[in-house]
Each structure stands twice: as structure tokens, then as C-alpha cells.
ZAVO-425147 format. One record per residue (C-alpha): residue in three letters; y, z negated, x negated. Coordinates in pm, whole numbers, padded with zeros to 5 digits, always signed. Layout:
ZAVO-425147
AlaYZX...
end
This chain:
ZAVO-425147
Met+05566-11554-08894Arg+05580-11791-08597Gln+05757-11703-08292His+06134-11709-08348Tyr+06296-12034-08235Leu+06548-11849-08027Gln+06273-11680-07821Arg+06314-11967-07566Leu+06692-11874-07541Phe+06638-11509-07471Ala+06317-11534-07270Pro+06320-11892-07132Asp+06051-12046-06907Gly+06277-12239-06672Val+06653-12266-06674Ala+06863-12562-06565Val+07224-12526-06464Phe+07433-12840-06506Gly+07738-12831-06302Ala+07607-12585-06047Asn+07775-12564-05705Asp+07852-12351-05413Asp+08201-12243-05538Glu+08144-11913-05697Thr+08497-11924-05854Ser+08385-12220-06074Val+08207-12185-06390Gly+07890-12356-06265Gly+07890-12184-05941Arg+07940-11830-06104Val+07665-11891-06358Leu+07414-11981-06086Arg+07513-11683-05873Asn+07487-11444-06181Leu+07131-11581-06247Leu+07024-11527-05888Glu+07176-11174-05868Ala+07031-11059-06198Gly+06689-11136-06074Tyr+06574-11403-06315Ser+06217-11463-06219Gly+06154-11798-06397Gly+06215-12132-06256Leu+06592-12193-06176Tyr+06702-12555-06134Pro+07065-12659-06042Val+07147-13008-06170Asn+07440-13185-05997Pro+07429-13554-05885His+07674-13477-05595Arg+07460-13200-05432Glu+07126-13184-05266Lys+07134-12817-05231Val+07324-12539-05413Gln+07330-12168-05321Gly+06999-12207-05132Leu+06822-12390-05418Ala+06717-12754-05427Cys+06948-12945-05647His+06853-13238-05879Ala+07059-13532-05981Arg+06930-13539-06340Ile+06706-13296-06539Arg+06425-13557-06561Asp+06399-13517-06176Val+06294-13151-06209Gly+05939-13251-06312Val+05851-12936-06505Pro+05919-12817-06866Ile+06253-12636-06914Asp+06344-12406-07212Leu+06706-12349-07143Ala+06990-12562-07023Ile+07335-12409-06920Val+07605-12682-06938Ala+07918-12629-06729Thr+08037-12979-06689Pro+08366-13162-06817Ala+08370-13212-07201Asp+08342-13595-07180Thr+07999-13564-06989Val+07842-13315-07220Pro+07699-13572-07476Asp+07508-13748-07205Val+07379-13413-07069Leu+07250-13317-07412Arg+07082-13660-07449Asp+06909-13596-07114Cys+06811-13237-07213Gly+06671-13376-07550Glu+06458-13642-07385His+06321-13376-07142Gly+06217-13146-07428Val+06465-12863-07358Ala+06465-12607-07648Val+06820-12465-07622Ala+07149-12565-07456Val+07429-12322-07390Val+07749-12533-07370Met+08021-12344-07179Ser+08259-12647-07153Ala+08578-12629-07351Gly+08765-12914-07523Phe+08575-12925-07852Gly+08642-12752-08181Glu+08927-12539-08042Ala+09112-12857-07925Gly+09225-12999-08255Ala+09099-13289-08454Ser+08978-13506-08163Gly+08799-13198-08026Lys+08638-13148-08368Arg+08513-13499-08361Arg+08361-13445-08015Glu+08203-13129-08132Gln+08039-13303-08435Arg+07896-13566-08194Leu+07732-13282-07994Val+07572-13147-08316Glu+07449-13488-08411Ile+07274-13532-08074Ala+07124-13182-08084Gln+06987-13245-08429Gln+06845-13581-08318Tyr+06633-13408-08051Glu+06567-13079-08238Leu+06769-12908-07960Arg+06948-12591-08063Leu+07303-12569-07932Val+07492-12246-07843Gly+07868-12291-07810Pro+08056-12496-07704Asn+08337-12314-07543Cys+08131-11997-07487Leu+08067-11738-07209Gly+07684-11762-07245Leu+07434-11479-07281Ile+07288-11186-07096Arg+06936-11050-07143Pro+06893-10754-06894Ser+06530-10702-06972Thr+06437-11045-06847Gly+06693-11062-06554Leu+06887-11325-06741Asn+07264-11339-06681Ala+07358-11679-06797Thr+07728-11620-06796Phe+08029-11675-06576Ser+08136-11313-06621Leu+08217-11101-06307Ser+08069-10803-06498Ala+07702-10748-06541Ala+07524-10559-06825Gln+07306-10254-06763Gln+06990-10254-06974Gly+07006-10064-07296Arg+06930-10085-07666Leu+07280-10205-07797Ala+07328-10582-07874Leu+07673-10747-07856Val+07735-11072-08046Ser+08078-11225-08015Gln+08276-11542-08083Ser+08516-11433-07807Gly+08394-11458-07447Ala+08699-11256-07321Leu+08602-10984-07549Cys+08245-10975-07408Thr+08380-10939-07054Ala+08624-10667-07156Ile+08338-10468-07322Leu+08107-10519-07021Asp+08376-10383-06784Trp+08440-10097-07008Ala+08075-10020-07049Ser+07973-10011-06685Pro+08132-09679-06569Arg+08006-09527-06903His+07649-09615-06835Leu+07631-09788-07169Gly+07348-10044-07168Phe+07280-10360-07363Ser+06970-10525-07495Ala+07154-10857-07523Val+07512-11006-07501Val+07567-11328-07672Ser+07893-11533-07682Leu+07886-11789-07962Gly+08213-11966-07884Asp+08279-12231-08148Ala+07935-12173-08307Ala+07893-12542-08386Asp+07513-12494-08427Val+07375-12151-08346His+07575-11893-08539Phe+07570-11528-08628Gly+07292-11570-08883Asp+07053-11730-08625Val+07122-11453-08364Leu+07096-11173-08620Asp+06762-11308-08739Tyr+06628-11284-08384Leu+06779-10936-08321Ala+06626-10811-08649Gln+06282-10864-08483Asp+06376-10767-08133Arg+06207-10452-08020Asp+06462-10405-07737Thr+06751-10377-07972Ser+06833-10065-08184Ser+07199-10128-08275Ile+07430-10433-08293Leu+07804-10493-08239Leu+07969-10804-08400Tyr+08312-10947-08315Val+08402-11203-08580Glu+08681-11449-08593Gly+08558-11676-08866Val+08217-11727-09059His+08108-12101-09069Trp+07801-12042-09286Pro+07886-11743-09506Arg+07559-11722-09713Arg+07342-11751-09407Phe+07561-11483-09225Leu+07538-11239-09517Ser+07167-11300-09571Ala+07087-11238-09205Leu+07319-10938-09194Arg+07156-10786-09498Ser+06811-10838-09333Val+06894-10668-09005Thr+07098-10375-09144Arg+06792-10269-09332Val+06638-10155-09006Lys+06925-10145-08751Pro+07295-10034-08768Val+07558-10315-08731Ile+07926-10254-08654Val+08174-10540-08714Ile+08518-10608-08600Lys+08700-10901-08749Ala+09015-11074-08619Gly+09261-11219-08862Arg+09277-10945-09122Arg+09630-11047-09225Val+09699-11395-09349Thr+10061-11515-09330Gly+10191-11589-09676Ser+10018-11551-10013Arg+09790-11811-10167Ala+09886-11962-10500Ala+09677-11808-10778Met+09662-11851-11163Ser+09573-11489-11227His+09667-11141-11098Thr+09328-11097-10957Gly+09361-11421-10758Ala+09681-11294-10608Leu+09568-10939-10554Val+09223-10988-10395Gly+09250-11161-10054Asp+09009-11293-09810Asp+08994-10968-09619Asp+08899-10774-09936Ala+08618-11014-09984Phe+08507-10977-09622Asn+08508-10601-09665Ala+08310-10614-09982Ala+08059-10852-09820Leu+08012-10614-09520Ser+07974-10306-09742Arg+07719-10472-09962Ala+07526-10589-09652Gly+07510-10231-09513Ala+07729-10296-09213Val+08017-10095-09096Arg+08370-10241-09024Val+08608-10102-08768Gln+08967-10225-08727Thr+09040-10186-08365Ile+08889-10249-08021Ser+08901-09870-07945Gln+08719-09796-08253Leu+08451-10056-08178Phe+08413-09887-07829Ser+08380-09548-08010Ala+08127-09683-08262Ala+07930-09832-07965Gln+07901-09499-07797Ile+07784-09311-08107Leu+07547-09581-08223Ala+07390-09606-07885Glu+07259-09251-07949Tyr+07237-09205-08324Ser+07112-09468-08561Gly+06988-09260-08848Asp+07150-09183-09183Val+07406-08897-09161Arg+07603-08730-09437Glu+07977-08643-09412Arg+07983-08270-09345Leu+08125-08204-08999Gly+08172-07879-08810Val+08462-07881-08546Ile+08476-07633-08253Thr+08795-07614-08047Asn+08962-07383-07799Ala+09300-07477-07929Gly+09456-07497-08277Gly+09642-07824-08246Pro+09347-08053-08159Gly+09146-07894-08443Val+09416-07974-08690Leu+09439-08331-08565Ala+09070-08363-08620Ala+09092-08209-08970Asp+09378-08451-09061Arg+09186-08756-08960Ala+08877-08628-09131Ala+09069-08589-09454Asp+09199-08948-09412Leu+08836-09076-09379Asp+08693-08858-09654Ile+08499-08652-09396Glu+08424-08306-09527Leu+08477-07990-09313Pro+08291-07720-09505Glu+08393-07367-09470Pro+08144-07138-09272Glu+07870-06978-09484Ala+07838-06610-09490Ala+07547-06590-09263Met+07731-06812-09018Leu+08048-06598-09025Glu+07832-06291-08971Arg+07664-06452-08672Leu+07991-06574-08529Asp+08179-06237-08585Ala+07925-06066-08362Gly+07976-06314-08069Met+08348-06399-08101Pro+08651-06197-07997Ala+08899-06077-08264Gly+09142-06344-08365Trp+08905-06635-08392Ser+08980-06863-08682Arg+08695-06767-08915Ala+08728-07117-09062Asn+08631-07476-08998Pro+08769-07595-08747Leu+08632-07305-08549Asp+08909-07207-08310Ile+08729-06995-08048Leu+09055-06925-07852Gly+09203-07071-07540Asp+09007-06838-07300Ala+08670-06949-07439Pro+08411-06952-07159Pro+08093-07170-07176Glu+07886-06896-07336Arg+08140-06868-07624Tyr+08101-07247-07674Gly+07721-07196-07674Thr+07746-06926-07935Ala+07963-07142-08169Leu+07749-07445-08118Glu+07427-07289-08198Ala+07566-07129-08508Cys+07696-07469-08629Leu+07360-07635-08558Ala+07191-07370-08755Ala+07413-07399-09056Arg+07271-07563-09361Asn+07608-07700-09485Leu+07684-07905-09155Asp+07541-08245-09062Ala+07711-08288-08731Val+07928-08099-08476Leu+08238-08216-08283Val+08318-07995-07979Ile+08672-08008-07836Leu+08795-07866-07515Thr+09153-07858-07380Pro+09172-07771-07012Gln+09351-07439-07006Ala+09391-07197-06718Met+09079-07003-06808Ser+08870-07310-06903Asp+08546-07417-06732Pro+08513-07785-06843Glu+08196-07854-06654Gly+08027-07534-06762Ala+08106-07592-07122Ala+07991-07958-07092Glu+07647-07834-06973Val+07626-07606-07277Val+07691-07914-07505Ile+07440-08121-07315Ala+07176-07863-07342Ala+07234-07812-07719Arg+07235-08185-07788Glu+06884-08204-07627Arg+06753-07947-07883Thr+06864-08112-08193Arg+06853-08435-08395Arg+07196-08377-08545Pro+07481-08565-08395Val+07678-08380-08133Leu+08008-08528-08024Ala+08236-08409-07740Cys+08613-08446-07691Trp+08727-08318-07349Met+09097-08376-07361Gly+09299-08431-07043Gly+09265-08613-06715Glu+09159-08507-06369Arg+09055-08153-06465Val+08786-08283-06713Glu+08679-08595-06530Ala+08374-08441-06382Ala+08271-08315-06718Arg+08312-08651-06870Arg+08080-08797-06605Arg+07816-08549-06703Phe+07842-08662-07065Tyr+07811-09023-06968Asp+07513-08939-06748Ser+07344-08738-07033Cys+07429-08991-07303Val+07640-08742-07511Pro+07900-08945-07716His+08235-08858-07571Phe+08583-08947-07694Pro+08931-08921-07545Ser+09093-08767-07860Pro+08991-08581-08172Glu+09093-08878-08389Ala+08868-09117-08203Ala+08582-08874-08224Val+08626-08825-08607Glu+08650-09209-08648Ala+08323-09260-08467Phe+08150-09001-08680Ala+08294-09174-08992Cys+08107-09500-08876Leu+07772-09308-08904Val+07877-09180-09255Gln+08000-09519-09361Arg+07674-09672-09255Arg+07484-09442-09482Arg+07715-09527-09781Asn+07684-09900-09718Arg+07313-09878-09682Glu+07307-09719-10032Leu+07474-10037-10149Leu+07242-10261-09959Met+06940-10122-10138Gln+07077-10180-10474Val+06910-10453-10687Ala+07060-10581-11010Glu+06883-10787-11270Pro+07087-11085-11414Arg+07037-10919-11762Ala+07267-10618-11723Tyr+07220-10479-12081His+06999-10496-12385Gly+07050-10810-12588Glu+07069-11171-12472Pro+07421-11306-12408Asp+07515-11631-12565Val+07534-11829-12231Glu+07520-12164-12408Gly+07811-12081-12637Ala+08030-11952-12351Arg+07938-12271-12154Leu+08041-12498-12444Ile+08383-12321-12477Ile+08438-12372-12102Glu+08315-12731-12092Gly+08550-12809-12396Ala+08849-12703-12199Leu+08741-12896-11890Ala+08701-13210-12116Glu+09062-13168-12202His+09146-13149-11836Arg+09238-12782-11863Arg+09146-12520-11599Ala+09298-12225-11778Leu+09150-12113-12099Ser+09363-11988-12377Glu+09364-11620-12452Met+09141-11681-12759Glu+08903-11896-12559Ser+08892-11632-12280Lys+08818-11354-12538Ala+08546-11573-12701Val+08378-11621-12362Leu+08386-11239-12303Ser+08252-11174-12652Ala+07969-11408-12585Phe+07860-11163-12319Gly+07903-10850-12536Ile+08234-10735-12401Pro+08448-10572-12675Thr+08777-10752-12734Asn+09087-10709-12949Ala+09055-11033-13164Ser+09339-11281-13127Val+09445-11546-13384Gly+09654-11848-13299Ala+09967-11963-13491Gln+10177-12282-13433Ser+10459-12190-13664Ala+10638-11879-13800Arg+10461-11923-14129Glu+10109-11931-13968Ala+10216-11626-13761Leu+10306-11439-14074Val+09974-11528-14238Ser+09777-11411-13934Ala+09974-11085-13911Glu+09926-11000-14280Ser+09551-11072-14234Leu+09517-10852-13935Gly+09737-10566-14050Phe+10060-10430-13905Pro+10176-10351-13645Val+10086-10650-13440Ala+10149-10793-13091Met+10266-11148-13039Lys+10212-11351-12712Ile+10320-11690-12606Asp+10034-11952-12601Ser+10084-12194-12313Pro+09833-12349-12062Asp+10115-12367-11797Ile+10210-11999-11805Ser+09978-11774-11609His+10150-11433-11656Lys+10312-11408-12001Ser+10496-11077-11927Asp+10672-11242-11620Val+10864-11488-11857Gly+10916-11242-12146Gly+10641-11404-12338Val+10512-11088-12511Arg+10652-10898-12821Leu+10483-10564-12900Asn+10479-10324-13209Ile+10609-10588-13461Pro+10617-10366-13768Asn+10645-10599-14076Ala+10665-10954-14218Gln+11038-11001-14169Ala+11006-10911-13792Val+10714-11160-13748Ser+10921-11465-13828Arg+11219-11341-13618Ser+11000-11247-13330Tyr+10816-11586-13339Asn+11142-11791-13322Glu+11300-11559-13059Leu+10985-11569-12838Val+10929-11942-12848Asp+11305-12019-12789Ser+11327-11775-12504Val+11027-11907-12318Arg+11133-12267-12373Ala+11469-12185-12213Asp+11306-12015-11915Cys+11013-12254-11867Pro+11138-12592-11999Glu+10849-12778-11836Ala+10582-12565-11992Arg+10377-12687-12281Ile+10385-12440-12570Asn+10121-12441-12825Gly+10258-12165-13030Val+10165-11794-13018Thr+09866-11563-13059Ile+09870-11273-13294Glu+09668-10956-13251Arg+09658-10617-13400Met+09858-10371-13199Tyr+09625-10143-12997Arg+09739-09792-13074Glu+09562-09513-12899Pro+09770-09242-12744His+09504-09132-12499Ala+09406-09479-12364Arg+09415-09558-11998Glu+09525-09902-11887Leu+09276-10052-11644Met+09210-10402-11501Ile+08895-10581-11419Gly+08912-10916-11248Val+08711-11184-11073Ala+08841-11409-10782Arg+08651-11680-10604Asp+08653-11627-10234Arg+08632-11938-10009Ala+08357-11791-09803Phe+08163-11541-10018Gly+08211-11681-10369Pro+08296-11461-10667Val+08414-11100-10606Ile+08472-10841-10885Ser+08766-10605-10866Phe+08847-10293-11070Gly+09149-10068-11072Ala+09465-09952-11253Gly+09601-10201-11496Gly+09944-10285-11648Thr+10233-10510-11555Ala+10281-10339-11208Val+09918-10410-11100Glu+10015-10611-10792Ile+10264-10348-10689Met+10031-10060-10732Arg+09745-10246-10558Asp+09500-09978-10666Arg+09164-10155-10678Ser+08815-10162-10545Val+08629-10482-10473Ala+08255-10564-10485Leu+08031-10866-10467Pro+07807-10940-10768Pro+07547-10879-10892Leu+07637-10524-10982Asn+07417-10233-11117Ser+07510-09899-11254Phe+07517-09744-10906Ile+07757-10006-10766Ala+07972-10006-11085Gly+08006-09631-11058Arg+08104-09649-10693Met+08368-09917-10779Ile+08520-09679-11027Asp+08512-09377-10803Asp+08676-09571-10513Thr+09009-09615-10699Arg+09300-09371-10743Val+09300-09426-11113Ser+08952-09276-11135Arg+09106-08928-11114Met+09279-09004-11445Leu+08959-09103-11626Gly+08821-08745-11671Glu+08993-08481-11879Trp+09357-08487-11778Arg+09630-08278-11926His+09601-08318-12300Met+09374-08631-12288Pro+08996-08629-12327Ala+08773-08811-12071Val+08707-09176-12117Asp+08367-09312-12206Arg+08254-09366-11844Gln+07923-09525-11959Ala+08114-09787-12162Leu+08332-09862-11875Glu+08043-09916-11636Glu+07877-10131-11900Val+08179-10362-11914Leu+08157-10405-11533Leu+07786-10487-11567Arg+07855-10747-11827Ile+08134-10903-11626Ser+07878-10921-11342Glu+07627-11098-11569Leu+07900-11343-11681Val+07981-11424-11316Cys+07612-11473-11226Glu+07539-11708-11524Met+07873-11896-11534Pro+07945-12075-11204His+08241-12230-11382Val+08452-11908-11359Val+08684-11899-11054Glu+08936-11644-11179Leu+08926-11390-11450Asp+09180-11116-11560Ile+09114-10843-11804Asn+09453-10667-11801Pro+09482-10428-11975Leu+09139-10296-12051Met+09197-09998-12267Ala+08962-09710-12204Thr+08932-09395-12438Ser+08672-09142-12521Ala+08554-09372-12801Gly+08490-09667-12575Val+08674-09960-12417Gln+08844-10274-12544Val+08988-10583-12388Val+09352-10631-12498Asp+09449-10923-12278Ala+09230-11176-12095Arg+09262-11490-11900Ile+08993-11705-11748Val+09038-11996-11492Val+08750-12244-11467Glu+08635-12548-11284Ala+08337-12773-11299Pro+08051-12630-11090Lys+07927-12827-10793Val+07645-13048-10918Trp+07439-12988-10602Leu+07443-12620-10638Glu+07099-12460-10705Pro+07079-12164-10953Tyr+07310-11881-10838Gly+07418-12108-10549His+07779-12014-10614Met+07706-11656-10511Ala+07678-11478-10175Ile+07395-11254-10296His+07107-11393-10506Pro+07049-11184-10824Phe+06707-11025-10886Pro+06496-11310-11028Ala+06381-11137-11346His+06298-11468-11505Met+05991-11490-11277Gln+05819-11192-11442Gln+05516-11275-11644Arg+05228-11092-11808Phe+04871-11199-11875Met+04533-11058-11964Ala+04262-11061-11706Pro+03910-11156-11815Asp+03803-10793-11830Gly+04094-10711-12067Thr+04326-10557-11798Glu+04689-10633-11865Ile+04849-10751-11543Thr+05215-10810-11463Ile+05336-11046-11196Arg+05696-10985-11091Pro+05933-10997-10778Ile+05911-10695-10556Arg+06188-10431-10556Pro+06295-10163-10301Glu+06171-09890-10519Asp+05821-10049-10488Ala+05777-09901-10135Asp+05542-09628-10245Ile+05301-09855-10436Glu+05316-10124-10156Gln+05213-09850-09897Ala+04940-09724-10130Phe+04827-10085-10172Val+04796-10145-09802Arg+04619-09811-09748Gly+04368-09897-10023Leu+04268-10227-09860Ser+03941-10228-09663Glu+03974-10236-09291Ala+03844-10597-09292Ser+04098-10705-09555Arg+04391-10542-09360Tyr+04270-10717-09042Leu+04249-11054-09212Arg+04597-11018-09376Phe+04792-10885-09071Met+04567-11028-08795Ala+04582-10683-08640Ser+04421-10338-08685Leu+04647-10096-08886Lys+04602-09829-09138Glu+04945-09843-09307Leu+05273-10013-09281Ser+05536-09875-09041Arg+05873-09767-09188Glu+06039-10082-09054Ala+05766-10305-09197Leu+05779-10127-09534Val+06152-10180-09547Arg+06116-10540-09457Phe+05848-10602-09715Thr+06017-10439-10011Gln+06386-10473-09949Ile+06414-10847-09941Asp+06687-11098-09977Tyr+06585-11326-10264Asp+06788-11622-10113Arg+06561-11648-09806Glu+06233-11498-09919Leu+06028-11394-10217Ala+05754-11150-10272Leu+05558-11147-10603Ile+05342-10845-10676Ala+05061-10815-10938Thr+05050-10471-11101Thr+04871-10286-11373Glu+04909-09944-11531Arg+04642-09680-11471Gly+04681-09331-11608Gly+05048-09383-11670Thr+05110-09500-11309Glu+05187-09847-11194Val+04931-09968-10941Gln+04962-10276-10720Leu+04669-10521-10711Gly+04808-10795-10495Val+05107-10948-10334Ala+05208-11309-10231Arg+05509-11376-10036Tyr+05700-11661-09869Thr+05978-11670-09622Ile+06198-11980-09581Thr+06165-12147-09237Pro+06489-12177-09027Asp+06536-12538-09113Gly+06550-12453-09483Glu+06303-12725-09567Gly+05986-12520-09615Cys+05833-12179-09621Glu+05558-11971-09465Phe+05333-11779-09700Ala+05095-11495-09696Ile+04876-11339-09976Val+04637-11052-10014Val+04470-10880-10319Thr+04270-10565-10338Asp+03902-10582-10251Glu+03795-10472-10593Ile+03971-10770-10764Gln+03886-11043-10508Gly+03698-11326-10688Thr+03858-11270-11026Gly+04117-11561-10995Leu+04414-11319-10940Gly+04476-11465-10595Ser+04474-11828-10721Arg+04725-11717-10996Leu+04945-11529-10762Leu+04969-11817-10509Gly+05021-12066-10790Val+05317-11876-10927Leu+05458-11847-10568Met+05419-12229-10506Glu+05603-12294-10837Ala+05880-12068-10732Ala+05909-12234-10391Arg+05913-12580-10567Asp+06195-12466-10807Arg+06383-12334-10500Gly+06380-12694-10362Leu+06144-12626-10067Arg+05942-12931-09957Glu+05641-12764-09793Met+05435-12452-09767Ile+05263-12349-09449Gly+05049-12055-09344Glu+04806-11915-09091Thr+04486-11722-09122Leu+04189-11632-08903Ser+03917-11881-08878Thr+03676-11617-09006Asn+03873-11574-09337Asp+03650-11782-09562Pro+03795-11655-09890Met+04149-11758-09778Arg+04028-12092-09667Ser+03853-12157-09989Leu+04163-12049-10203Ala+04387-12283-09999Glu+04163-12577-10037Arg+04133-12513-10411Leu+04513-12525-10443Gly+04545-12846-10253Phe+04619-12723-09899Ser+04507-12907-09594Val+04333-12675-09356Arg+04271-12734-08987Thr+04207-12544-08673Ser+04507-12477-08439Glu+04512-12681-08120Asp+04659-12390-07931Asp+04424-12108-08070Pro+04077-12201-08210Thr+04067-11864-08383Ile+04358-11957-08614Leu+04350-12191-08910Leu+04668-12375-09010Met+04724-12434-09383His+04978-12677-09509Arg+05067-12830-09848Arg+05352-13060-09961Leu+05531-12921-10259
end
């Protein structure tokens, strides 16, 4: 890949400051002072037509007067002057402008129009725009403090990206005495152009960054945001805090799911599926920042707690129970070891209460025992300053133990003045320290949640969730028939027919428009039956008394029909009533009532929910939410994350439900959502689950015509696995070869493939000497986001094992118009035509994706690559910047 386009933001050659002056209480004056004090070594050029000199530097009236190239412009001038400033920057070839000025998107409709004008000017000159209304950015490693903050950032490995400048300054002020350093601090402000996705893409590649904090108020480009987030969390932990979790009022919805699943549920589901961790408060963000600065690996949930007082240990245990953190009881060997080193009366349980008179040596004994235990993954050490306590001595014991282990060791020294010196030692030694047991447990839970969410991140689901092709065309015709009649809500019979087209078992319904037709239908189905009102204007039949159950015989059918229709007409005189639907009464004493739903989120598209069903579903609010596509792992996680899951096993006199059948329905709903962009809301309530299987008793689907400009799966936040690209063919020597998209589980054969290449082939592919892929590169090459990149591998079977023969991949360029490609095949198969076939399939996939061009680079000595590119219609020329590089280009 080429150098990231934001490299000139984070490491600029030349910075111009518009609005610079000598008043350090003004924005322009403060920015210039911060740049000088941070030690920025590049060219620094104040621009102000009213000054000849500013803070000891020569000042220029306009940027064109500077006379040298400038990468970065900092704009701190009144809002009405900013458009002209951007034009000047564009004409001078500036790469990035950071607009600190306010009065744009946050200032109502007129401000929005001014902001759009800035974006248009920036696009005209291919100038990237950060802000407006932002604090700026800090890059300690390059001495770049392009903010008007009074607080500087120490150098570290934690990146902070925020839409709020005020929050950035608060975190910087908090971090300084704690010696918490940053690789970058970026304030996005209104994010009119450069947004979270852009910055995350850069930080994913940034070697100075090991962990990332995000403060989010709103997401302007959800799919780009989620795609970038999924990319970076594969290699680096990301913690997110979002403002606006509660939305005043409830949105109108035509289904229970639409009312039950809110924007925040969808945001949570998106973060979980992206492998990020969400916190709810600023204090939790600070706690997460501390622990992530030191521990970025995967951690399980078994925590040991050491304390010199019972109360704090109980508080830690209570909070651990809230967050599903396990506190295992000490193993026999651990108890034997501790009994030998502890006084009588210690707790002999987890939390380990080592008594109030515990000296540092006792803390050391307990800590070493916990770190040696096989059933503990981390240790929290708590000290309350009692008369016999030695806070500093105990702190030194913790610091020494932490240096000898890779397991997380957390400290909680409670109190004030008596423990302040010990806290400073923790800060100096980079031991995560927290003011309360609850805060410490919450921080540890962030590590655990990251591991759980990374498990979701690595899941890949194929569009075909089960054996047997669904009748996609039949379902589409049913939906389009309703839309042709200007109906958004399908009838119950239509809804069940759509579900049946995807192999979901339903309790068949028959329509009736008179008491006589109802009787005929009931006799055909068999008694007892259920009768439901059939009206396109009534979303929830039970709410208006539109359901009659257990109708036992013919006489009751006629009576129930008339009573039902008359009752609903009286309650809903404006509703159109088509009649009723009749279905055989579902009678299974051991059935559990469940609910599966789909709602369309404004930002992240369709979300699937699962939980307890019945008429009180909105009151019980027992549900889990996930973004499609699902697979068995995600479906199982959804089930386990609900309270009703505890009733699905053997319970009292009832046998366990068929768990596999339940997961299968979730997978088929996922497939329906993937293939049918028309569906905006769906309710299956109740879904009856027994040991014999599951059955849909009631269903409702709300549809709309999909956007004509959407590409395949464009309605979804996560692109499904493109199984349709798989193809098989026979090589000239009779070898059967499969070309298919790469999956995360291909990491081993990808690594073996790279190791098997000759040294020359590896050098020509990677333009560097290497023997194998690093862990980060292996993750990046196999755990891909199909929305932004594609890797096709060619494989064959040898001795019952799949072997990789080649790989071709593209990554979409930041402008979304084209892609960069790379290809390599094993030495033994070069010259057989496999490379041509692989690259041809890749080009066709890029063309289907709507990309306009494909570009690539190779070494000038790579004659086979040059020959392949020319055969497939690429133009090949030598790079003007580097004669050892060939540039390949083809219009698609």
C-alpha cells in the first residue's frame, strides 16, 4: 500500500498557522506557542496579513508568500474568512487543513450550509479537512502540538480520538500527573470530512500506537466507521464511550422489535461485532485507559482478589458478579501454600482476606500464590491504610511481582494522604491503580470484554446458512406484490410464506372473509383453532383484542368470528379489516415462548434480536441484539446472553428445547436479512420451542422498496462472506484447484504458503526480506473486511490437507474509486496460468464491486509480474519517484 494520506497530518513537512498572533490567550496565539514549546522541528509559518512578526517568527500575509511547500495548515480565523483560506491552501498544494474555527455544523442550518461549502472547496483541491470546530491534534513523537490546549501530552502508546475538544483537554489534564502518555490526540470536531474511519485506518498502521480510546457523539459514515473499527481491533484494543445513550421519547414502530430495539442497542451490537469495548462513564474510560496502556492481550475472566479488609473485598466481589467476572475458589495446592504463610483467621477463600495487620511480606506471599495458581488469570491487590499498614512497602511488593509476570496485576490503595506516596510509585512503575475496588474490577472487565468481542470479530458467516437453497425469488415476489398495492405491512399469511421460503417452520394460517369461510378453514385444519384479526392497519393484534384462542368447535367459530370483527371495528373504526386468519391451535405443554425480531437501525442497518416472547415482551425487555450475518457461534452467544436462556435446558418437569433447531432459525433469519433488503422490521412472536423443534406461531414483516443505488448487501453494516465467488477448475496436469475468498481460519495455510515461497519470490512480493509473516500481518491478511478488501486464494488437496497455491488481493483506495492489488503464486506452479486466472477473477470481482481502476506496484526486476500485467491489459511504467519501482494501472 502507498503511504497513508493522513501521514502528512501526523508527520507534516511544514505547518502554516492562519490567525497566528502574539496574544497567547487567543486560539491562533496559543496554537503557535504550543507548536514552539513542543519542539516541532519542521518549518513553521505564521500567516496573518496584519503582522510582520509573530512570537519571534516572520509572519506572512498569505500562504503563497511562504515560498515553500506546506503539508499542514492550522486555521484559527473567523468563520466567514475560512473559505478563502481553504482556497489559498488548495492553490498552494496543502495536503491537510485543521479548521479550529466555530460557527459551522454546530450553528444550525446556516452553519450547515457554510460547512458544506468548506467540504466542496476541500474536494475541489483534493485537500483533506479536519474539523471544523475542533481542538486540533497532538503527535508527541514528532513534537507536534497543533492545539490550543493548555495541557501537553507526554509520549506514550495510547491514542485518543474524540469529537469533543473539551474532553481531550480534560483527559490530558488527568493523564499528566499519572504519567500516562499518548501516541496521538485527535479532535475531530464536526467531522465534516476527515472522520473516525479515516483516523482509525491510519492508527491501525501506526507503529507508535498500541491502544486507542474513542469518544463518540455521532457517526456520520457508519459503514466506514465500522469497517475501519473492525480493521484496527484485529491488532489493537479500542475502548469507546458514546454520548447520547438515551433518546427522549420513543420512535414510532410497526412491530414489537422496532419499539424494543433502540439506536443504542444497535450501537452496542456494532461495537461488539467490531471487537471494540464500550464503557459508560468518563471514570470508566480513565480506568480503561490505565489498564490498556499496560495490557493489550487477551485475558479470561478469572480474577483473584487480595485484601487486608473484608469490606473492600466484598465490594470487589459484588461488582465482579455484576460483570460476570469469576472469582474462583483457591485450589488445594494454593490453600496449602497460603496456610503455611498466613496467620490463623485468614479467609481461606477468594477474595483472600489477609487481615488488617498484613505487612508487605504477607502481601508478597499472597500475591506469589495467586500468580502461581492455574485457575486465576489476573490479580487485584487492595490495601486500606490501617494503623499497622505499610502502604509504600506493600506497593513495592506489587511492583516487583508485576515485573515478573505477564498476567495483569491491578492495585487499589484506598484512602488519601497516607497512600499518596504509594500511588506515585504505581504511576512511576506503570502499575494500573484505581481509587476503588469497583473501578478496578470494571477496568479488568474491559480486558475480558475485549477478548469476548474479539471472538465475535473473527466470526465469518456465509450467506447460505443451511443446506438447501432458499426460495429468494418467491419471497421477493410476495414482498413486491404487497409494495405494488402500496402496503408496507405484510399480512400474517404473507409473512409466514416469506419465512417458509427460507426454510423456517411455521404454523400455517388460512384467511377467511366471512364466518362461513372461517368455519370451512377450521374444519379443514382441525380443532381447536386460533382466530386472529386480519388488518393492514393493526400492528399488534393482542393490543386491540384481536385474537381468540382455543376455539373448540364449529359453533364457536361462527360466534367468535362475529364477536372478533365487531369488537375490533368498535375499537378501531378507521382500520381496514379484511377478515380473519385461522390456524390450528398450537398445543404443547412444555413449549417456551420466545421472540426473534429484526429492526432497521438508521446508522447500522438491520439488527437481529432474540429473547423472551409473549404479550409482555416490551415490558420484560429480555433480549440480546446482534448485527447480521450470523453464524452458529454468534447465534449461540445471542441465546446465552438472555435471561430466558436459563429456561431452555431441563427445567422442573420440562425437557430441554432443541437448541440446534433454535440456532438454525436464527441463522435462517440472518440469511433472510442478508438476501432481502426490503425487510425493515420483522417480528416472530411467539416462536414456540420444544424438545422436538421450533415453530413460528405468529409473524409480522414490514417492508419497503430497497434503494436502487445500493450495491449487493449495501443495506448491511457488515458484508457477508462472498461464497458466490468460489469456483473450481481442473489444471492442465489434472490437479483440481479451488479459488475462494480467504477466511480467518486460513491463517495456518497462509503462513505455510509464505514460508514455502523461495527467498526471491518473497522479496518480489513484499519488497523486503522476510521468512514468514508477523502475527500482525497474518491477522491483517486473513481476517479481512469484505466491504473494503478482498483476498482470493487458490488451494488444492494433498494427502487430505488443504494446501494454498496462490493468493491475489485488492484493497479499496481511500477515495472508494479504485483499488490496489497484489498477487503471488508458489514457485512450483509459476508459468501454468494460475496467476492469470487468479488475477482475472480478482479483476472481475473489483468490476462487480463498482471499482473503476486497479493499480499496483512491483520491483522493476520482477519480469514475470510485468509480463502478467501486460497480458491482462495493464499499462506498466517506471515510477518517476523511484526508478526501481514499476507502476501498473488498468481501467476496469
